[in-house]
RODO-2510 file (C-alpha; in nm, 4 decimals, decimal comma):
residues 429
     n   res          X          Y          Z
     1     m     0,8611     1,9641    -1,1506
     2     i     0,5957     2,0534    -0,8941
     3     f     0,8326     2,2538    -0,6734
     4     g     0,7530     2,6233    -0,7141
     5     k     0,5262     2,5923    -1,0173
     6     y     0,2000     2,5689    -0,8235
     7     g     0,2972     2,7633    -0,5156
     8     r     0,4254     2,5776    -0,2138
     9     v     0,2920     2,2213    -0,2360
    10     l     0,3189     1,9805     0,0560
    11     g     0,2690     1,6050     0,0278
    12     i     0,1103     1,4127     0,3143
    13     v     0,1040     1,0326     0,2938
    14     l    -0,1479     0,8619     0,5204
    15     a     0,0457     0,5592     0,6439
    16     g    -0,1119     0,4795     0,9791
    17     g    -0,3556     0,2069     0,8782
    18     k    -0,3862    -0,1165     1,0773
    19     g    -0,4756    -0,3319     0,7767
    20     e    -0,6880    -0,5710     0,9821
    21     r    -0,8241    -0,7452     0,6706
    22     l    -0,4664    -0,8396     0,5764
    23     m    -0,4022    -1,0346     0,8952
    24     p    -0,1796    -1,2234     0,9636
    25     l     0,0498    -1,0205     0,7328
    26     t    -0,0125    -0,7163     0,9555
    27     r     0,0469    -0,8932     1,2859
    28     y     0,3823    -0,7186     1,3360
    29     r     0,3649    -0,4298     1,0870
    30     a     0,1398    -0,1552     0,9527
    31     k    -0,0401    -0,2143     0,6254
    32     p     0,1788     0,0289     0,4236
    33     a     0,4844    -0,1719     0,5370
    34     v     0,3516    -0,5036     0,4028
    35     p     0,5941    -0,6427     0,1421
    36     f     0,4880    -0,6399    -0,2209
    37     a     0,6316    -0,7720    -0,5482
    38     a     0,9401    -0,9453    -0,4049
    39     k     1,1411    -0,6372    -0,3032
    40     y     0,9029    -0,3483    -0,2366
    41     r     0,6623    -0,2397     0,0359
    42     i     0,3160    -0,1044    -0,0364
    43     i     0,4136     0,2511     0,0630
    44     d     0,6826     0,2570    -0,2074
    45     f     0,4152     0,3140    -0,4721
    46     a     0,2740     0,6278    -0,3109
    47     l     0,6209     0,7700    -0,2453
    48     s     0,7434     0,6821    -0,5955
    49     n     0,4453     0,8595    -0,7494
    50     m     0,5226     1,1739    -0,5519
    51     v     0,8952     1,1779    -0,6227
    52     n     0,8503     1,0863    -0,9903
    53     s     0,5982     1,3715    -1,0181
    54     g     0,8477     1,6225    -0,8759
    55     l     0,6978     1,6486    -0,5274
    56     f     0,9864     1,6429    -0,2808
    57     s     0,8343     1,7774     0,0427
    58     i     0,6614     1,4809     0,2050
    59     y     0,5406     1,3885     0,5514
    60     c     0,4387     1,0267     0,6158
    61     l     0,1902     1,0062     0,9032
    62     v     0,2513     0,6743     1,0793
    63     q     0,0945     0,5146     1,3844
    64     f     0,0248     0,1431     1,4330
    65     k     0,3198    -0,0996     1,4533
    66     s     0,5325     0,1437     1,2580
    67     q     0,8867     0,0330     1,3473
    68     s     0,9623    -0,1489     1,0208
    69     l     0,7916     0,1300     0,8263
    70     n     0,9993     0,3962     1,0016
    71     e     1,3190     0,2017     0,9272
    72     h     1,2189     0,1553     0,5646
    73     i     1,1625     0,5287     0,5163
    74     e     1,4862     0,6120     0,6978
    75     q     1,6959     0,3613     0,5020
    76     g     1,5532     0,4078     0,1547
    77     w     1,3784     0,7399     0,1218
    78     q     1,6214     1,0093     0,2310
    79     f     1,7693     1,2783     0,0101
    80     g     2,1442     1,3283     0,0224
    81     n     2,2919     1,6016     0,2378
    82     a     2,3319     1,8358    -0,0572
    83     l     1,9552     1,8301    -0,1218
    84     r     1,8066     1,7794     0,2208
    85     g     1,6447     2,0916     0,3604
    86     r     1,3229     2,2835     0,4042
    87     d     1,1878     2,1853     0,0623
    88     y     1,3478     1,8422     0,0154
    89     f     1,2526     1,5841     0,2766
    90     i     1,0610     1,2620     0,3330
    91     t     0,9895     1,2353     0,7031
    92     a     0,7980     0,9805     0,9103
    93     v     0,5704     1,1560     1,1606
    94     p     0,4406     0,9433     1,4505
    95     a     0,1315     1,0355     1,6472
    96     q     0,2625     1,2923     1,8966
    97     m    -0,0638     1,3898     2,0686
    98     w    -0,0269     1,7596     1,9940
    99     t    -0,4001     1,8168     2,0388
   100     g    -0,4667     1,5826     2,3312
   101     e    -0,3696     1,2467     2,4717
   102     r    -0,5118     1,0307     2,1966
   103     w    -0,3994     0,8426     1,8875
   104     y    -0,5160     0,9409     1,5406
   105     q    -0,8918     0,8827     1,5339
   106     g    -0,9204     0,8835     1,1538
   107     t    -0,7533     1,0136     0,8391
   108     a    -0,8791     1,3682     0,8915
   109     d    -0,7795     1,3653     1,2576
   110     a    -0,4286     1,2537     1,1590
   111     v    -0,3906     1,5689     0,9496
   112     y    -0,5595     1,7836     1,2160
   113     q    -0,3110     1,6697     1,4787
   114     n    -0,0292     1,7796     1,2465
   115     l    -0,1632     2,1161     1,1305
   116     h     0,1512     2,2780     1,2696
   117     l     0,3559     2,1014     0,9995
   118     i     0,1434     2,2618     0,7271
   119     t     0,1889     2,6002     0,8944
   120     l     0,5658     2,5620     0,9361
   121     f     0,6034     2,4601     0,5723
   122     d     0,3823     2,7547     0,4701
   123     a     0,1941     2,5382     0,2212
   124     d    -0,0391     2,6822    -0,0419
   125     r    -0,1769     2,3422    -0,1457
   126     v    -0,1661     2,0038     0,0226
   127     c    -0,1646     1,6676    -0,1566
   128     i    -0,3068     1,4044     0,0805
   129     f    -0,2498     1,0557    -0,0599
   130     a    -0,3087     0,7027     0,0645
   131     a    -0,0144     0,4739     0,1388
   132     d    -0,2086     0,1484     0,1391
   133     h    -0,2980     0,1024    -0,2288
   134     i    -0,0922    -0,0146    -0,5244
   135     y    -0,1084     0,2605    -0,7831
   136     k     0,0885     0,4508    -1,0465
   137     m    -0,0093     0,8033    -1,1452
   138     d     0,1463     1,1371    -1,2346
   139     i     0,0325     1,3656    -0,9527
   140     e     0,1380     1,6801    -1,1386
   141     q    -0,1343     1,6181    -1,3981
   142     m    -0,3926     1,6012    -1,1194
   143     l    -0,2474     1,9197    -0,9694
   144     q    -0,2684     2,0960    -1,3072
   145     f    -0,6340     1,9917    -1,3326
   146     h    -0,6890     2,1267    -0,9814
   147     v    -0,5462     2,4659    -1,0778
   148     d    -0,7134     2,4835    -1,4210
   149     t    -1,0590     2,4142    -1,2753
   150     k    -1,0054     2,6546    -0,9826
   151     a    -1,0937     2,3743    -0,7432
   152     d    -1,0998     2,4028    -0,3673
   153     v    -1,0630     2,0257    -0,3431
   154     t    -0,9816     1,7674    -0,6088
   155     i    -1,0508     1,3975    -0,5613
   156     a    -0,8746     1,1313    -0,7664
   157     a    -1,1648     0,9362    -0,9173
   158     n    -1,1346     0,5916    -1,0684
   159     t    -1,3925     0,4688    -1,3175
   160     v    -1,5384     0,1294    -1,2270
   161     p    -1,8524    -0,0623    -1,3268
   162     s    -2,1449     0,0622    -1,1188
   163     s    -2,2065    -0,2955    -1,0048
   164     e    -1,8683    -0,2874    -0,8232
   165     a    -1,8767     0,0706    -0,6942
   166     h    -2,0798    -0,0001    -0,3793
   167     a    -1,7610    -0,0981    -0,1945
   168     f    -1,6141     0,2529    -0,2251
   169     g    -1,6885     0,6173    -0,1642
   170     c    -1,8833     0,7262    -0,4731
   171     m    -1,9205     1,0638    -0,6424
   172     d    -2,1961     1,2060    -0,8541
   173     t    -2,0712     1,4811    -1,0844
   174     d    -2,2092     1,7305    -1,3303
   175     p    -2,0774     1,7292    -1,6907
   176     s    -1,7862     1,9569    -1,5920
   177     g    -1,6648     1,7092    -1,3309
   178     r    -1,7816     1,9070    -1,0287
   179     v    -1,8925     1,6832    -0,7438
   180     v    -2,2626     1,7303    -0,6651
   181     s    -2,2914     1,4330    -0,4286
   182     f    -2,0521     1,2186    -0,2292
   183     v    -2,1757     0,9003    -0,0639
   184     e    -1,9719     0,6402     0,1217
   185     k    -2,0483     0,2843    -0,0015
   186     p    -2,3976     0,3447    -0,1436
   187     k    -2,6332     0,0604    -0,2396
   188     n    -2,7073     0,2311    -0,5729
   189     p    -2,3938     0,4138    -0,6919
   190     p    -2,4525     0,7192    -0,9135
   191     e    -2,3439     0,6837    -1,2761
   192     i    -2,0998     0,9141    -1,4560
   193     p    -2,2759     1,1618    -1,6895
   194     g    -2,2406     1,0266    -2,0416
   195     k    -2,1055     0,6890    -1,9219
   196     p    -2,4014     0,4699    -1,8295
   197     g    -2,3081     0,1647    -1,6266
   198     f    -1,9966     0,3262    -1,4782
   199     s    -1,9352     0,5218    -1,1588
   200     y    -1,6643     0,7396    -1,0098
   201     v    -1,5126     0,5995    -0,6904
   202     s    -1,2712     0,7809    -0,4650
   203     m    -0,9131     0,6518    -0,4633
   204     g    -0,8461     0,8183    -0,1281
   205     n    -0,6136     1,0733    -0,2912
   206     y    -0,6941     1,4436    -0,2511
   207     i    -0,5574     1,7894    -0,3263
   208     f    -0,6763     2,0679    -0,0959
   209     e    -0,6342     2,4398    -0,1020
   210     r    -0,4745     2,5033     0,2348
   211     h    -0,7392     2,7306     0,3820
   212     v    -1,0177     2,4901     0,2796
   213     l    -0,8357     2,1997     0,4438
   214     e    -0,7720     2,3923     0,7640
   215     e    -1,1313     2,5095     0,7981
   216     a    -1,2748     2,1651     0,7229
   217     i    -1,0668     1,9634     0,9669
   218     i    -1,0860     2,2205     1,2468
   219     e    -1,4635     2,2159     1,2133
   220     d    -1,4640     1,8360     1,2064
   221     s    -1,2456     1,8110     1,5165
   222     s    -1,5212     1,9635     1,7311
   223     m    -1,7899     1,7177     1,6154
   224     e    -1,8218     1,4313     1,8611
   225     s    -2,0392     1,2308     1,6216
   226     s    -1,7756     1,2391     1,3468
   227     s    -1,5439     0,9478     1,2726
   228     h    -1,2928     1,2138     1,1571
   229     d    -1,2411     1,0510     0,8168
   230     f    -1,2023     1,2310     0,4841
   231     g    -1,4233     0,9918     0,2910
   232     k    -1,6922     0,9378     0,5536
   233     d    -1,7131     1,2869     0,7029
   234     i    -1,5150     1,5698     0,5418
   235     l    -1,6034     1,5279     0,1740
   236     p    -1,9756     1,4546     0,2203
   237     r    -1,9953     1,7675     0,4361
   238     i    -1,8121     2,0203     0,2174
   239     y    -1,8940     1,9329    -0,1449
   240     s    -2,2096     2,1484    -0,1337
   241     r    -2,0298     2,4614    -0,0117
   242     c    -1,6904     2,4267    -0,1810
   243     r    -1,5817     2,3688    -0,5377
   244     v    -1,4952     1,9979    -0,5243
   245     m    -1,3805     1,8426    -0,8521
   246     a    -1,3369     1,4817    -0,9600
   247     y    -1,0133     1,4145    -1,1461
   248     d    -1,0593     1,1285    -1,3915
   249     f    -0,7748     0,8900    -1,3109
   250     k    -0,8176     0,7225    -1,6500
   251     s    -0,7030     1,0454    -1,8168
   252     n    -0,3629     1,0256    -1,6466
   253     v    -0,0697     0,9628    -1,8813
   254     l     0,2614     0,8061    -1,7803
   255     p     0,5846     0,8353    -1,9798
   256     g     0,7183     0,5363    -2,1686
   257     i     0,5200     0,2231    -2,2485
   258     d     0,3047     0,2394    -1,9400
   259     r    -0,0391     0,3297    -1,8153
   260     p    -0,1981     0,4260    -1,4850
   261     y    -0,2780     0,1460    -1,2410
   262     w    -0,4717     0,1328    -0,9154
   263     k    -0,5718    -0,1576    -0,6951
   264     d    -0,6881    -0,1713    -0,3369
   265     v    -0,4938    -0,4627    -0,1853
   266     g    -0,6759    -0,4471     0,1464
   267     t    -0,7745    -0,8153     0,1547
   268     i    -0,5768    -1,1367     0,1203
   269     k    -0,7668    -1,2161    -0,1987
   270     a    -0,6872    -0,8784    -0,3569
   271     y    -0,3265    -0,8941    -0,2374
   272     h    -0,2748    -1,2366    -0,3955
   273     e    -0,4553    -1,1366    -0,7150
   274     a    -0,2401    -0,8253    -0,7534
   275     h     0,0708    -1,0417    -0,7398
   276     m    -0,0694    -1,2862    -0,9924
   277     d    -0,1453    -0,9885    -1,2212
   278     l     0,2248    -0,8997    -1,2074
   279     l     0,3166    -1,2421    -1,3427
   280     q     0,1430    -1,1799    -1,6751
   281     h     0,3265    -1,0513    -1,9807
   282     p     0,2369    -0,7883    -2,0614
   283     s     0,1039    -0,6938    -1,7196
   284     d    -0,1388    -0,4143    -1,6336
   285     l     0,1174    -0,3121    -1,3721
   286     t     0,4736    -0,2930    -1,4986
   287     l     0,7764    -0,2524    -1,2741
   288     y     1,0104    -0,2173    -1,5708
   289     n     0,9531     0,1399    -1,6877
   290     p     1,2790     0,3351    -1,6364
   291     l     1,0885     0,6591    -1,6984
   292     w     0,8577     0,5896    -1,4027
   293     p     1,0567     0,3729    -1,1608
   294     i     0,9111     0,2243    -0,8450
   295     r     1,1780     0,3032    -0,5893
   296     t     1,2667     0,1219    -0,2695
   297     v     1,5504     0,0408    -0,0324
   298     s     1,8524    -0,1191    -0,2000
   299     y     2,0471    -0,3779    -0,0043
   300     s     2,3864    -0,5411    -0,0598
   301     d     2,2343    -0,8805    -0,1321
   302     p     2,3921    -1,1292    -0,3734
   303     p     2,2284    -1,2005    -0,7095
   304     g     1,9593    -1,4634    -0,7473
   305     f     2,0778    -1,8171    -0,8226
   306     t     1,9219    -2,1234    -0,9883
   307     y     2,0955    -2,4619    -0,9921
   308     p     2,0003    -2,8304    -1,0187
   309     d     2,0697    -3,0005    -0,6874
   310     k     2,0676    -3,3561    -0,5490
   311     g     1,9683    -3,5021    -0,8820
   312     q     1,6743    -3,2670    -0,9226
   313     g     1,6414    -3,0294    -1,2162
   314     c     1,5056    -2,6745    -1,1985
   315     s     1,2060    -2,5104    -1,3603
   316     v     1,1367    -2,1438    -1,2872
   317     v     0,8563    -2,0010    -1,5029
   318     g     0,6511    -1,6830    -1,4728
   319     t     0,8218    -1,5929    -1,1468
   320     l     0,9237    -1,2591    -0,9972
   321     r     1,2494    -1,2849    -0,8008
   322     a     1,4407    -1,0541    -0,5716
   323     e     1,8108    -1,0458    -0,4899
   324     g     1,9562    -1,3418    -0,3059
   325     s     1,6717    -1,5806    -0,3888
   326     r     1,7963    -1,9338    -0,4577
   327     v     1,6173    -2,2140    -0,6362
   328     l     1,8149    -2,5361    -0,5860
   329     g     1,6690    -2,8292    -0,7776
   330     a     1,3102    -2,7104    -0,7395
   331     i     1,0072    -2,6240    -0,9522
   332     v     0,8687    -2,2729    -0,9100
   333     h     0,5815    -2,1659    -1,1343
   334     r     0,3842    -1,8361    -1,1251
   335     s     0,5254    -1,7326    -0,7912
   336     v     0,7013    -1,4426    -0,6188
   337     l     1,0332    -1,4958    -0,4403
   338     s     1,1506    -1,2266    -0,1997
   339     r     1,5038    -1,1465    -0,0867
   340     n     1,7308    -1,4257     0,0382
   341     c     1,4751    -1,7052     0,0343
   342     v     1,5832    -2,0623    -0,0414
   343     i     1,3779    -2,3261    -0,2254
   344     n     1,5431    -2,6636    -0,1752
   345     a     1,5620    -2,9733    -0,3950
   346     g     1,2419    -3,1503    -0,4923
   347     a     1,0134    -2,8681    -0,3771
   348     v     0,7223    -2,7642    -0,6004
   349     l     0,5653    -2,4178    -0,5717
   350     e     0,2640    -2,2941    -0,7677
   351     e     0,1122    -1,9451    -0,7345
   352     c     0,2942    -1,8790    -0,4088
   353     i     0,4282    -1,5598    -0,2515
   354     v     0,7466    -1,6328    -0,0572
   355     g     0,8715    -1,3746     0,1923
   356     q     1,2187    -1,2577     0,2843
   357     g     1,4489    -1,5160     0,4409
   358     v     1,2030    -1,8043     0,4030
   359     v     1,3529    -2,1529     0,3743
   360     i     1,1466    -2,4235     0,2067
   361     g     1,2678    -2,7744     0,2780
   362     e     1,3219    -3,0597     0,0374
   363     n     1,0254    -3,2227    -0,1379
   364     c     0,7686    -2,9698    -0,0122
   365     k     0,4549    -2,9086    -0,2197
   366     l     0,2909    -2,5668    -0,1897
   367     r     0,0037    -2,4272    -0,3945
   368     r    -0,1559    -2,0824    -0,3525
   369     v     0,0308    -2,0108    -0,0299
   370     i     0,1579    -1,6812     0,1131
   371     l     0,4625    -1,7274     0,3377
   372     d     0,5548    -1,4219     0,5389
   373     a     0,9188    -1,3473     0,6233
   374     y     1,1497    -1,5887     0,8070
   375     n     0,9268    -1,8949     0,7999
   376     v     1,1074    -2,2286     0,7827
   377     i     0,9051    -2,5046     0,6171
   378     p     1,0185    -2,8573     0,7138
   379     p     1,0963    -3,1124     0,4405
   380     n     0,8011    -3,3020     0,2860
   381     t     0,5442    -3,0449     0,4010
   382     v     0,2301    -3,0191     0,1869
   383     i     0,0234    -2,6963     0,2004
   384     g    -0,2600    -2,5785    -0,0185
   385     y    -0,3943    -2,9110    -0,1376
   386     n    -0,6402    -2,9902     0,1440
   387     h    -0,8059    -2,6947     0,3127
   388     d    -0,9552    -2,9051     0,5907
   389     v    -0,6060    -3,0103     0,6940
   390     d    -0,4625    -2,6612     0,6367
   391     r    -0,7209    -2,4972     0,8641
   392     e    -0,5974    -2,7033     1,1557
   393     r    -0,2495    -2,5492     1,1304
   394     y    -0,2640    -2,2312     0,9236
   395     h    -0,4820    -1,9342     0,8321
   396     v    -0,6965    -2,0104     0,5259
   397     d    -0,8553    -1,7014     0,3737
   398     p    -1,2284    -1,7773     0,3513
   399     e    -1,2793    -1,5547     0,0476
   400     s    -1,0035    -1,6877    -0,1776
   401     g    -0,8859    -2,0158    -0,0251
   402     v    -0,5288    -1,8815    -0,0152
   403     v    -0,3308    -2,0228     0,2771
   404     v    -0,1326    -1,7662     0,4773
   405     l     0,1546    -1,8303     0,7168
   406     g     0,2294    -1,5165     0,9158
   407     m     0,5708    -1,4343     1,0526
   408     p     0,6861    -1,6759     1,3256
   409     k     0,5903    -1,5776     1,6784
   410     i     0,8398    -1,3678     1,8684
   411     q     1,0487    -1,6067     2,0765
   412     l     1,2209    -1,4904     2,3924
   413     r     1,5390    -1,6621     2,4967
   414     r     1,4386    -1,9375     2,7387
   415     t     1,5092    -1,8431     3,0983
   416     l     1,3647    -1,9591     3,4271
   417     g     1,0075    -1,8356     3,4537
   418     l     0,9652    -1,7495     3,0853
   419     p     0,7460    -1,9465     2,8422
   420     q     0,8765    -2,2508     2,6609
   421     d     0,8636    -2,3260     2,2898
   422     g     0,5080    -2,3293     2,1610
   423     d     0,3785    -2,0809     2,4177
   424     d     0,2923    -1,7256     2,3261
   425     p     0,5919    -1,5345     2,4664
   426     l     0,4041    -1,2052     2,4739
   427     s     0,1564    -1,3427     2,7273
   428     a     0,4315    -1,3273     2,9900
   429     l     0,5043    -0,9571     2,9272
***
């Protein structure tokens, strides 16, 4: 357990991202609150890693469209009264403008504006982790590496082919793993010593000695030219004067029949691919390891139900299903069904992600479609078979061809002077 073994360790989860590349899934919510794998939200992976690793003192820094994220943390991530206290908490922290009347300007600025929390906790080391990736890792092993190497800063480094590394912050290291260069999205990524053709990329997860963190972000706060981001500004500036180490994520070991996993799901294509990866057996990402559970809010929903209806049989194959999902005389192949959705008779779904409370009418045909929560699809609707037709009504991701239906527009109750059905109700506010 991390508590006490490495001094006072504070976890900070960066959960304020807009997730613009995931639109329209982020129209009404922050990226870390986007649903994932039928019953989870993206932030559940970061929080599960911390709790499973024995880190129980956690602040989640939230900002954009954070209401559903705040509720999720409040409903599912609170310790019981007997444990809750100075060293056992998971708390959502909104932007409070402690240092001026402005929102968080970047990841480093988010921590800078909450330096008082680090002081009040009296932290010795701070684990700053991203909330917008899907990943599984034992953070204590990274912390042990940090201590053993006497690092000022440790960066979680994933090994990827050099041909793919240009999309990330890249590190050049010496044979000991010390960072000797840090470049954000370089055209020619540096290769790992002894591993030609492969590069270290930053996962956006860091461990800082407290005094190093404080000095770096206070210095950064006074630089008008800075974007106040850890990857773009802080790390490239301090690696030459501090002992910055790269922790090889591939060396991480999880208990049980499991292995580390990391995927940036920042685009519709990556988000859909990550779900399709889950539908393999065995999958690179397993949700079925009781020794490393992915935790989330539990609701009092009924069990899932499958039944032939209106003369139509059922076929549900390679499908991940949450509580309350009902398949009534429908065919569902390689898809993800979230809580309390209903797939009615004669419908056919292939490689679809169906959100909470969605109702799919009779005889619909959907292929490679993402349906956000509470959509109602009329009977006989066909989506995903003709992109020219789909573009006239829906969002078609240009990179992957996946069709996305965002949550229905907010509808105000019709009253004199307010917009009618089909209008954008927010334009009147």
